[in-house]
C-alpha positions in Angstrom: 116.9 64.8 78.4 119.3 67.8 78.3 117.9 71.3 76.7 120.3 73.4 74.9 118.7 76.7 73.8 120.1 78.4 70.6 121.4 81.8 71.1 118.4 83.5 70.4 116.3 81.1 72.7 118.9 82.1 75.5 118.4 85.7 75.0 114.3 85.2 74.9 114.6 83.3 78.1 116.8 85.9 79.7 114.4 88.8 78.5 111.4 86.9 80.0 113.2 86.3 83.3 114.1 90.1 83.5 110.7 91.2 82.9 109.4 88.8 85.6 111.9 90.3 88.2 111.5 93.7 87.0 107.2 93.2 87.5 107.9 91.6 90.8 110.0 94.2 92.1 107.6 96.8 91.1 104.5 95.1 92.5 106.2 94.3 95.7 107.2 98.0 96.1 103.8 99.2 95.5 102.2 96.5 98.0 104.8 97.4 100.7 104.2 100.7 100.3 100.7 100.4 99.9 98.2 101.5 102.8 95.4 99.9 103.6 92.1 101.0 105.7 92.0 99.6 109.0 89.1 100.5 111.2 89.6 100.6 114.9 88.0 101.7 118.1 89.1 104.9 119.6 88.3 105.8 123.4 86.4 108.9 123.7 85.9 108.7 127.3 86.3 106.2 129.9 84.0 106.0 133.1 83.8 103.9 136.0 80.9 103.0 138.6 81.8 102.2 142.2 79.0 100.6 144.7 80.4 100.7 148.4 78.3 98.8 151.1 78.6 99.8 154.7 76.3 98.3 157.2 75.6 97.2 161.0 73.1 95.4 163.0 70.9 96.8 165.6 70.3 94.1 168.5 67.8 93.4 171.1 68.6 93.4 174.4 70.5 90.3 175.2 73.0 88.5 177.8 75.9 88.2 175.3 76.3 91.6 173.7 73.6 93.8 175.8 71.9 96.2 173.8 74.0 97.9 170.7 75.4 97.0 167.2 77.4 94.7 165.3 79.9 96.0 163.1 80.0 94.6 159.4 81.4 91.1 158.8 80.6 90.1 162.1 77.9 87.3 162.2 74.8 88.0 164.1 72.1 85.8 165.6 68.2 85.4 164.9 67.1 85.5 168.4 68.7 88.9 168.9 68.7 90.7 165.8 66.6 93.8 165.3 67.3 95.7 162.1 70.1 95.7 159.4 71.1 99.7 158.9 72.7 99.9 155.6 74.5 103.0 153.9 75.0 102.4 150.0 77.2 104.9 147.9 77.4 105.0 144.1 80.0 107.2 142.9 80.6 107.6 139.1 83.9 109.0 137.8 84.8 110.4 134.5 87.8 111.0 132.4 86.2 114.1 131.0 83.6 116.7 132.1 80.0 115.1 132.2 76.8 115.9 133.5 75.3 113.2 135.4 71.8 112.0 137.0 71.4 108.9 139.0 68.6 107.1 140.4 68.6 104.2 142.8 66.4 101.7 144.5 67.1 99.5 147.1 65.2 95.7 147.2 65.7 93.0 149.7 65.3 89.6 148.2 64.4 86.5 150.6 65.1 83.0 148.9 65.6 79.5 149.6 65.5 76.5 147.6 61.7 76.3 147.5 60.3 79.9 147.2 61.6 83.6 146.9 59.9 86.7 147.6 61.2 90.5 146.6 60.1 93.9 148.6 61.1 97.1 147.7 62.5 99.1 150.5 63.4 102.7 149.2 64.3 104.7 146.6 66.9 107.9 146.3 67.7 110.3 143.5 71.0 112.5 142.6 71.7 115.2 140.3 75.4 114.8 140.6 77.8 111.8 140.1 77.5 110.2 143.6 74.2 108.9 144.9 74.0 107.9 148.7 71.4 105.8 150.2 70.7 105.1 153.6 68.1 102.9 154.9 67.2 99.9 157.4 65.8 96.8 156.8 63.5 94.8 159.5 65.4 91.8 160.2 63.2 90.8 163.0 60.4 91.0 160.6 61.9 89.2 158.0 62.5 86.2 160.5 59.2 86.4 161.9 58.0 86.2 158.2 60.1 82.9 157.4 58.6 81.2 160.3 55.1 82.0 159.5 55.5 80.6 155.6 57.5 77.4 157.1 54.3 76.7 159.7 51.8 77.4 156.7 53.5 75.2 154.0 55.6 72.5 156.5 58.5 73.1 154.7 61.7 73.7 156.8 64.8 74.5 154.2 67.9 74.1 155.5 69.0 77.9 154.9 67.5 81.2 153.6 69.4 84.1 151.5 68.7 87.5 152.3 70.0 89.7 149.7 69.9 93.5 149.6 70.0 94.5 146.0 70.4 98.1 144.6 70.1 98.7 140.9 71.3 102.1 140.0 70.1 104.0 136.4 72.8 106.5 135.4 72.4 109.0 132.5 75.1 111.0 131.9 76.1 113.7 129.1 79.8 114.0 127.9 81.4 115.0 124.7 77.8 115.8 122.8 76.8 112.3 123.7 74.2 111.0 126.0 74.5 107.4 127.8 72.4 105.5 129.9 74.0 102.6 131.9 72.2 100.4 134.4 74.2 99.0 137.5 73.2 96.4 140.0 75.0 95.6 143.1 74.2 92.9 145.6 75.0 92.0 149.1 73.7 88.7 150.7 73.6 87.2 153.9 72.9 83.8 154.8 70.7 82.2 157.6 71.6 78.9 158.6 71.1 77.2 162.1 70.1 80.8 163.7 73.1 82.4 162.6 72.9 85.5 160.2 76.5 85.6 158.3 77.6 87.7 155.1 78.3 85.9 152.2 80.8 88.1 150.2 84.0 89.1 151.7 84.2 92.5 149.8 82.0 95.5 150.3 83.1 97.6 147.0 81.9 96.9 143.3 83.4 98.7 140.5 82.4 98.2 137.0 84.3 100.2 134.1 83.0 101.5 130.6 84.2 103.5 127.8 82.9 105.5 125.0 84.2 104.8 121.7 84.3 105.7 118.2 85.0 103.7 115.2 87.7 105.5 113.2 89.5 104.5 109.9 93.2 105.0 109.7 95.8 104.0 106.8 98.3 101.6 107.5 100.9 99.9 106.0 101.5 96.2 105.3 102.9 94.3 108.4 106.8 93.7 108.6 106.2 90.1 107.8 104.6 90.5 104.6 107.6 93.0 104.2 110.1 90.2 104.8 108.1 87.6 102.6 108.3 90.3 99.5 112.0 91.0 100.0 112.9 87.3 100.3 110.8 86.5 97.1 112.6 89.3 95.4 116.1 87.8 96.2 114.9 84.7 95.2 114.0 85.9 91.9 117.1 87.9 91.5 118.9 85.0 92.2 117.4 83.0 89.8 118.0 85.4 87.0 121.5 85.6 88.1 122.0 81.8 87.5 120.1 81.8 84.6 122.0 84.6 82.8 125.4 82.5 84.1 124.0 79.4 82.3 122.2 81.1 79.5 124.0 83.9 78.9 125.4 83.6 74.8 128.9 82.5 74.0 131.3 85.4 73.9 132.3 85.9 70.4 136.3 85.3 69.7 138.2 87.9 68.0 138.2 86.1 64.8 134.2 85.6 64.8 134.2 89.4 65.4 136.4 90.2 62.6 134.4 87.8 60.3 130.8 89.3 61.5 132.2 92.7 60.6 133.6 92.0 57.4 130.6 89.6 56.3 128.4 92.9 56.8 130.8 95.2 55.3 131.6 92.8 52.3 128.4 90.5 51.7 128.5 90.8 48.2 131.8 89.0 47.9 132.0 86.8 51.1 130.8 83.4 50.3 130.5 80.6 53.4 131.7 77.4 52.4 131.4 74.3 54.2 134.1 71.4 54.7 137.6 71.7 54.1 139.6 73.9 51.8 140.7 71.9 48.8 144.4 71.6 48.0 145.2 74.3 45.5 147.8 73.8 42.8 148.1 77.5 42.4 150.9 79.7 44.1 149.6 81.1 47.5 149.7 85.0 48.1 149.0 85.7 51.7 147.1 89.0 52.2 147.5 91.2 55.4 143.7 91.8 56.0 140.3 91.4 54.9 140.1 95.3 53.8 143.0 94.3 51.1 140.9 90.8 50.3 138.0 92.8 49.6 140.0 95.1 47.2 141.4 92.1 45.2 137.8 90.7 45.2 136.3 93.8 43.8 139.0 94.2 41.2 139.1 90.7 40.1 135.3 90.2 40.2 135.8 87.3 42.2 134.3 85.6 45.5 136.1 85.6 48.6 135.6 81.8 49.7 135.5 81.6 53.6 136.1 78.2 55.5 136.2 77.4 59.0 139.1 75.1 59.8 139.6 73.7 63.2 137.9 76.6 64.6 140.0 79.3 62.6 138.5 81.5 59.7 140.6 81.3 56.5 139.6 83.3 53.4 140.6 82.4 49.7 140.2 84.5 46.1 140.7 81.9 43.3 142.2 83.0 40.1 143.7 80.7 37.4 147.2 81.7 38.3 147.4 82.2 41.8 145.4 81.9 45.3 145.2 85.0 47.3 144.9 83.9 51.1 144.0 85.3 54.4 143.8 83.4 57.5 142.3 85.7 60.7 
């Protein structure tokens, strides 16, 4: 089924397409340049807590080492160990000025597959960003306690863990904000087959933190969206161009332009006649233009008969004696 719109129909379709194209360009332009509110977190202050363990074992007098100390990282033996000497350092660093207060406690946790026990060793406070805790753990006493429990309950686990646990409560003020944080660092030893060995390989624990503020920013649409709208407008513009090419009104010939102009001016005398003009018996008098034809018609009070013959416009004024003729 073919579609052949009339001239007015073609013009109406073109007008609709142009309106759609202009509307699309306008709203796309508005959207691309529009700013939307986007919430994001802005960093006001960054800080970091660093907890560092240092320790050594004090030994009873023995044949293997004599009487002295074993440095951190080395294995020790239950039969010769005396005390565990610990130095723990808590350090807070800030990206801006801050007033800091710290309080820490040291605990020893003894555990196995069947039971566990916790005991507080010491506590320490600090009025600045650094806190140092120095204390000793009576390891010989811990081993004696473990042996007593084993005899009492008749359960002999394969291994035990002794954890030195230090929770640190930190309060600081910066940028008119007060923040409280708790950090807990743990260093563990394993007791198995009369050997005391450190579980962790590292002795430093770092925990970062940040104070943020939610801010609202104006942000333009993404480049992907912009590209999409540009592509849409290109498609619409191409559609409008193709529609104009295929739907544009046919160009009027020179004859039709002359006829339309004359018909408007001389509509009182112009009569369109469909079909072929008859064969006139009267002599024909050619006229130079339609203006002359109009003067003759007005003088004779006769109509101008208009025929279209094979695309050509022919005009006649009939009288009893002659026929005036003009061919555009």
